[in-house]
C-alpha positions in Angstrom: -17.1 44.7 -51.2 -17.5 45.6 -54.8 -20.0 48.4 -55.8 -21.3 46.3 -58.3 -22.6 43.7 -56.0 -26.4 43.2 -56.1 -28.2 44.8 -53.0 -29.5 41.2 -51.9 -26.0 40.0 -51.9 -24.8 43.0 -50.0 -27.6 42.2 -47.5 -26.5 38.6 -46.9 -22.9 39.6 -46.5 -24.0 42.1 -44.0 -26.0 39.4 -42.3 -23.0 37.0 -42.2 -20.6 39.7 -40.9 -23.2 40.4 -38.2 -23.4 36.6 -37.4 -19.5 36.4 -37.3 -19.6 33.6 -39.9 -17.0 34.9 -42.2 -14.1 34.9 -40.0 -12.9 32.9 -37.1 -12.9 35.6 -34.6 -15.5 34.5 -31.7 -16.2 31.2 -33.1 -15.1 28.0 -31.6 -13.0 25.8 -33.6 -12.0 22.4 -32.4 -8.2 20.9 -32.9 -7.9 19.4 -36.4 -7.4 16.0 -34.8 -9.9 16.2 -32.1 -12.2 13.5 -33.0 -9.2 11.1 -33.6 -7.9 11.9 -30.1 -11.0 11.2 -28.3 -11.5 8.0 -30.1 -8.1 6.7 -30.1 -7.8 6.6 -33.8 -4.9 9.4 -33.8 -1.5 7.5 -34.9 1.5 8.3 -33.1 5.1 6.9 -34.3 4.6 3.8 -32.1 1.2 3.2 -33.8 2.6 2.7 -37.2 2.6 -0.5 -38.9 6.0 -2.1 -38.7 8.4 -2.5 -41.6 9.3 -6.0 -42.6 12.9 -7.0 -41.2 12.7 -4.1 -39.0 15.3 -3.7 -36.4 14.8 -2.4 -32.9 17.6 -0.1 -31.0 18.5 -0.1 -27.3 21.3 2.3 -26.1 23.5 1.3 -23.1 23.7 4.1 -20.6 26.5 5.2 -18.5 26.3 4.4 -14.9 28.9 7.0 -14.0 28.6 10.7 -13.5 32.0 11.6 -14.8 34.5 8.9 -15.8 37.2 8.0 -18.3 36.1 5.2 -20.9 39.3 2.7 -20.8 37.6 -0.1 -23.0 34.6 -1.2 -24.6 34.0 -4.8 -25.7 30.8 -5.5 -27.6 31.6 -9.1 -28.7 29.4 -10.6 -26.0 26.3 -8.7 -27.4 26.3 -11.0 -30.6 25.8 -14.1 -28.4 22.2 -13.0 -27.8 19.8 -14.4 -30.5 18.3 -11.6 -33.0 21.2 -9.3 -32.5 22.1 -7.5 -35.6 24.5 -4.8 -34.9 26.3 -3.1 -31.9 27.7 0.2 -32.6 30.0 2.9 -30.9 31.2 6.3 -31.9 33.5 4.9 -34.1 30.8 3.5 -36.5 29.3 6.7 -36.9 30.1 7.7 -40.5 29.5 11.2 -40.3 29.6 14.0 -37.8 29.5 12.3 -34.2 28.3 15.6 -32.2 24.7 16.5 -32.4 24.9 19.6 -30.4 22.1 21.8 -31.5 23.7 25.1 -31.6 27.4 24.5 -30.3 29.5 21.4 -30.1 29.1 19.2 -26.8 26.7 16.4 -27.3 28.1 13.4 -29.0 25.6 11.0 -30.3 27.7 8.1 -28.5 30.3 8.8 -25.8 33.8 9.6 -27.0 36.7 8.7 -24.4 34.6 10.0 -21.6 31.2 10.0 -19.9 29.6 13.2 -18.3 26.4 12.0 -16.8 24.6 9.1 -15.6 22.3 7.8 -18.4 24.7 9.2 -21.4 24.5 6.7 -24.2 27.8 4.8 -24.5 26.9 2.2 -27.4 23.8 0.8 -29.0 22.5 -2.5 -30.1 20.2 -3.3 -32.9 18.0 -6.6 -32.9 14.9 -8.2 -34.3 13.4 -7.1 -31.0 13.6 -4.6 -28.2 14.1 -7.1 -25.3 17.0 -8.9 -27.5 18.5 -5.4 -28.1 18.3 -4.5 -24.3 19.8 -7.7 -23.2 22.5 -7.6 -25.6 23.5 -4.1 -24.6 23.6 -5.0 -21.1 26.1 -7.7 -22.2 28.7 -5.5 -23.6 31.8 -4.7 -21.3 32.7 -1.1 -20.3 35.6 -0.1 -18.1 35.8 3.2 -16.6 38.4 5.3 -14.7 36.2 7.5 -12.3 36.9 11.3 -12.3 35.7 13.9 -10.1 32.0 15.0 -10.6 30.4 18.3 -10.1 26.8 17.9 -9.3 25.6 21.0 -7.5 24.7 24.1 -9.1 26.3 26.3 -6.3 29.6 24.3 -6.4 29.8 24.8 -10.2 29.1 28.5 -9.8 31.8 29.0 -6.9 34.4 27.3 -9.2 33.0 29.1 -12.1 32.4 25.5 -13.8 30.4 26.8 -16.9 29.4 25.7 -20.2 29.6 29.2 -21.6 30.9 32.4 -20.4 28.7 34.6 -18.0 27.5 38.0 -19.1 25.5 41.0 -17.6 22.7 43.4 -18.1 23.3 46.6 -16.5 21.6 49.9 -16.0 22.9 52.7 -13.7 24.9 52.2 -10.7 23.2 49.4 -8.6 26.1 49.5 -6.0 25.5 53.1 -5.2 21.6 52.7 -5.2 22.1 49.8 -2.8 24.4 51.7 -0.5 22.1 54.6 -0.4 18.8 52.9 -0.1 16.7 53.0 3.3 16.3 49.5 3.6 18.4 46.7 2.2 18.1 42.9 2.2 20.2 39.8 0.8 18.8 36.3 0.0 19.2 33.2 -2.2 16.7 30.7 -3.5 16.8 27.5 -5.2 14.4 26.9 -8.3 13.6 23.3 -9.0 13.8 21.7 -12.5 10.7 19.8 -13.9 10.5 16.8 -16.1 8.5 16.9 -19.4 6.9 13.5 -18.9 5.1 13.7 -22.2 2.7 10.7 -22.9 4.8 9.5 -25.7 8.5 8.9 -25.0 11.1 9.8 -27.5 11.0 7.8 -30.7 11.8 7.5 -34.0 11.4 5.1 -37.1 13.4 5.2 -40.1 13.6 3.5 -43.7 16.6 3.8 -45.8 15.9 4.9 -49.3 17.7 3.7 -52.6 19.7 6.8 -53.0 21.5 6.6 -49.6 19.0 8.9 -47.9 16.5 8.1 -45.2 12.9 8.8 -44.3 12.6 9.6 -40.7 9.3 9.3 -38.8 9.9 11.3 -35.6 8.1 12.7 -32.7 9.9 15.9 -32.7 9.1 19.7 -32.3 12.2 20.7 -34.8 11.6 18.5 -37.9 14.2 20.8 -39.6 16.9 20.1 -37.1 16.2 16.3 -37.1 16.7 16.5 -40.6 19.8 18.4 -40.6 21.6 16.3 -37.9 20.7 13.0 -39.5 22.1 14.2 -42.6 25.4 15.2 -40.8 25.6 11.7 -39.0 25.4 10.0 -42.2 27.5 12.3 -44.3 24.7 13.0 -46.8 23.1 16.3 -48.2 19.9 17.4 -46.3 18.0 17.0 -49.5 18.1 13.0 -49.0 16.6 13.1 -45.6 13.0 13.4 -45.4 11.1 13.9 -41.9 7.5 12.8 -41.4 6.0 14.3 -38.3 2.3 13.8 -38.0 1.8 14.6 -34.2 3.5 14.3 -31.0 2.3 12.7 -27.8 3.3 15.7 -25.8 6.6 17.6 -26.2 6.6 21.0 -23.8 10.4 21.6 -25.1 11.4 18.1 -24.4 11.4 17.2 -28.2 12.8 20.6 -29.5 16.5 19.3 -29.3 16.3 16.2 -27.6 14.4 14.2 -30.2 17.5 14.1 -32.3 19.5 11.4 -30.4 17.0 8.4 -31.4 16.4 9.5 -34.8 20.4 9.8 -35.4 20.9 6.3 -33.9 18.1 4.8 -35.9 19.6 6.2 -39.1 23.3 5.1 -38.4 22.1 1.7 -37.7 19.6 1.7 -41.0 22.5 3.1 -43.1 24.8 0.3 -41.8 22.4 -2.6 -42.3 20.2 -1.3 -44.9 17.1 -2.4 -42.8 14.3 -0.3 -41.4 15.0 0.6 -37.7 13.1 1.8 -34.8 14.2 3.2 -31.5 11.4 3.9 -28.6 12.8 4.9 -25.3 11.3 3.0 -22.4 10.2 5.5 -19.7 13.2 5.1 -17.5 15.6 5.5 -20.2 14.0 8.4 -21.4 14.1 10.1 -18.0 17.7 9.2 -17.6 19.0 10.2 -21.1 17.2 13.5 -21.5 17.3 16.9 -19.9 14.7 18.6 -17.8 13.6 22.3 -17.2 16.7 24.2 -15.9 16.9 24.2 -12.0 18.1 27.8 -11.2 20.0 29.3 -8.1 19.7 32.7 -7.6 21.3 35.3 -5.4 19.8 38.8 -4.9 20.9 42.2 -3.0 18.0 44.5 -3.2 17.5 48.1 -1.6 14.1 49.7 -1.2 12.2 52.6 0.4 9.6 52.6 3.3 6.9 52.0 0.7 8.8 48.9 -0.7 9.7 50.7 -3.9 12.9 49.5 -5.5 16.1 51.6 -5.4 18.3 49.2 -6.9 19.3 45.5 -7.2 21.8 43.0 -8.1 20.6 39.6 -9.1 22.8 36.5 -10.0 20.7 33.9 -12.2 22.6 30.5 -12.1 21.1 28.0 -14.6 22.0 24.4 -14.1 22.8 23.6 -17.6 23.7 19.9 -17.1 26.8 18.9 -18.9 26.7 20.6 -22.3 25.6 23.8 -23.8 22.2 22.5 -25.6 19.9 25.7 -25.4 21.2 27.0 -22.3 22.6 30.2 -23.7 19.3 31.4 -24.8 17.4 30.0 -21.7 19.6 31.9 -19.4 19.2 34.9 -21.7 15.5 34.9 -21.5 15.8 34.4 -17.7 17.6 37.5 -17.5 15.1 39.3 -19.6 12.3 38.4 -17.4 14.0 39.1 -14.2 12.1 42.3 -13.8 8.8 40.7 -14.8 6.4 43.7 -14.5 8.5 46.2 -12.4 10.7 48.7 -12.6 13.9 47.7 -11.1 15.8 51.1 -10.9 19.5 50.8 -11.0 20.0 47.3 -11.7 22.6 44.7 -12.4 21.6 41.3 -13.5 24.3 38.6 -14.0 23.8 35.2 -15.9 25.7 32.2 -15.4 25.6 29.0 -17.4 26.7 26.3 -14.9 28.2 22.8 -15.8 27.3 19.8 -13.9 27.7 16.3 -14.7 24.1 15.6 -15.0 21.9 15.3 -18.3 22.0 18.3 -20.4 19.0 20.3 -19.7 16.9 21.9 -22.5 13.9 23.7 -23.6 10.9 23.5 -21.3 7.6 25.6 -21.6 8.6 29.5 -20.7 12.2 28.6 -21.9 13.8 30.3 -18.6 11.2 33.2 -18.3 9.4 31.4 -15.3 12.8 31.1 -13.5 13.7 34.9 -13.9 9.9 35.8 -12.6 10.1 33.6 -9.7 13.1 35.4 -8.7 11.9 39.0 -8.6 8.4 37.8 -7.2 10.5 36.0 -4.2 12.3 39.8 -3.8 8.7 41.3 -3.7 7.3 38.9 -1.1 10.4 39.3 0.9 10.3 43.0 1.0 6.6 43.0 1.9 7.2 40.5 4.7 10.2 43.0 5.8 8.0 46.1 5.8 4.6 44.3 7.2 2.9 45.5 3.8 0.4 43.8 1.7 2.3 42.1 -1.1 0.0 43.5 -3.7 0.9 47.2 -2.4 4.4 46.6 -2.8 4.0 45.2 -6.2 2.0 48.1 -7.6 4.6 50.5 -6.1 7.1 48.9 -8.4 4.9 48.6 -11.5 6.2 50.1 -14.6 4.8 53.6 -15.2 3.2 54.6 -18.6 5.5 57.8 -19.0 8.4 57.5 -16.5 9.8 54.4 -14.8 9.0 52.7 -18.1 12.4 51.5 -19.5 13.5 47.9 -18.6 17.1 46.8 -17.4 17.9 46.1 -21.1 16.9 49.4 -22.2 13.7 48.7 -23.9 10.6 50.9 -23.5 7.5 49.3 -21.9 4.8 50.6 -24.2 0.9 50.0 -24.2 1.0 49.6 -20.6 -2.6 48.7 -19.0 -1.0 47.0 -15.6 -2.8 49.6 -13.4 -6.1 49.2 -15.1 -6.1 45.5 -15.2 -5.1 45.2 -11.7 -7.9 47.5 -10.4 -10.4 45.7 -12.2 -9.1 42.5 -10.8 -9.1 43.9 -7.4 -12.6 45.0 -7.5 -13.8 41.8 -9.6 -12.3 39.2 -7.1 -13.0 41.2 -3.7 -9.5 41.3 -2.9 -9.6 43.5 0.0 -12.6 41.6 1.5 -10.9 38.3 1.2 -7.6 39.6 2.4 -9.4 40.7 5.6 -11.4 37.3 6.2 -8.0 35.6 5.6 -6.3 37.9 8.5 -9.2 37.0 10.7 -9.1 33.2 9.9 -5.3 33.0 10.5 -5.5 34.9 13.9 -7.7 32.3 15.1 -6.2 29.3 13.6 -2.8 28.2 15.2 -2.3 25.3 12.6 -3.9 25.9 9.2 -3.1 29.0 7.6 -4.6 30.8 4.4 -2.9 33.0 1.8 -3.9 35.2 -1.1 -1.8 36.3 -4.0 -2.5 38.7 -7.2 0.5 38.5 -9.4 1.2 40.3 -12.8 3.1 38.9 -15.8 4.9 40.4 -18.4 6.3 38.1 -21.0 8.1 38.6 -24.3 7.1 36.6 -27.3 10.0 36.9 -29.6 13.4 35.3 -30.1 16.4 36.6 -28.8 17.8 35.5 -32.2 16.3 37.9 -34.5 16.2 35.9 -37.7 14.2 33.4 -35.9 11.2 36.0 -35.6 9.7 35.1 -38.9 7.3 32.3 -40.5 5.6 31.4 -43.7 3.2 29.3 -45.3 2.3 27.6 -48.4 -1.4 27.1 -49.5 -2.5 25.2 -52.5 -6.2 25.6 -53.5 -7.3 22.7 -55.7 -9.7 22.3 -58.5 -12.6 20.7 -56.4 -12.2 23.5 -53.6 -10.1 21.6 -51.1 -7.2 23.3 -49.5 -3.7 22.1 -48.6 -1.8 23.9 -46.3 1.8 23.8 -45.6 3.5 25.6 -42.6 6.5 25.3 -40.5 4.9 24.5 -37.2 4.5 21.2 -35.5 1.0 19.9 -34.7 
């Protein structure tokens, strides 16, 4: 505040600060589109007015998990009225692979298919039903190949999309051998469908200079821009992506929104007509990946109080048929394999298993939940083995403030409030009283049983690729006082 401000102005500013009106801190601010959401006025991609002469695209999907393509005949597609074009990978003018970080995701299958639901060809027609009927009329001949469908089989056969790697601190083998107690076990952690309200969808309009305007439901507009440019073999500057809002994403539209956008762009490029592709729900669930299922094996040593002496963990992520983002997802599972606990001497192995299923992808938590579930299973297993309260075992293994505070990847845990938070929660939720009430109930109830859990979470918020830990924004302030904010986020 300037020393030259008038006293009454200073008093008014003080009053505003006291009311919290000069900042957003402590104030409820509704979503920018909240009114439109609740009234149904919010415009999604499928709500946009269709362009004149717009084509609709439908992809013919593989019905084989692993097979060599012997022949594709699209001539019968053109017998369906309204069909404009049928394409295979041979019709793509530029790059044929749309893998986000590493190759392995052909836009349309090349020579073989590697999961049920892989796009093999695409048909563009005046309406979606005609495109679908035409795509199903195409003839595809296959020679079946042996599929790998189980993550344990893939792990045993070392059938990986990328090499495995290890985080290690100390000598876990020696620690396990000398531990008073030792347990081994395994568990499966299932996948999860994103099931966003709006399926994958794109609508594109070719521009006069050979470029493309892309209206897309995506969490990564820059990547869609890059991949559309690559499949068309044009500079990125000739592709514009317009992304107002998504009808849900949860990670499912980070990389896998690119396929419909690129297919539309190829068709629009070849025909000169605006093109739209909206995946029906069944095709969306067949074509796109899910949360990575994990298979976990553990070997853990501990003392009479349940405190860890050493641990070996193998985290096997079911990546599906291609790398996608699996390297980073398994990395994050490894980084979160300690959750809130000091592991002692530890060896954490991460495996990126290849199976002939849809390529699994980003999902809320990005591998972190799978890593945390593994160590929480270990904590519960130790508690059952020693007949101890599970919370007592967890507290015995908490990271300390000045010692036992270094992770298995050699990062020091700072500003640790675990003990204080846990004590406050135990008191405020009457943990001990509720635990005793549950014991009494379970003793008298032969069928119905109750349970109680208080579980900590430590979650890292940065990217393992350090260059991604940045952001920027551009603000325009206009002469009438209105503001335009341009930033790199979606929604």
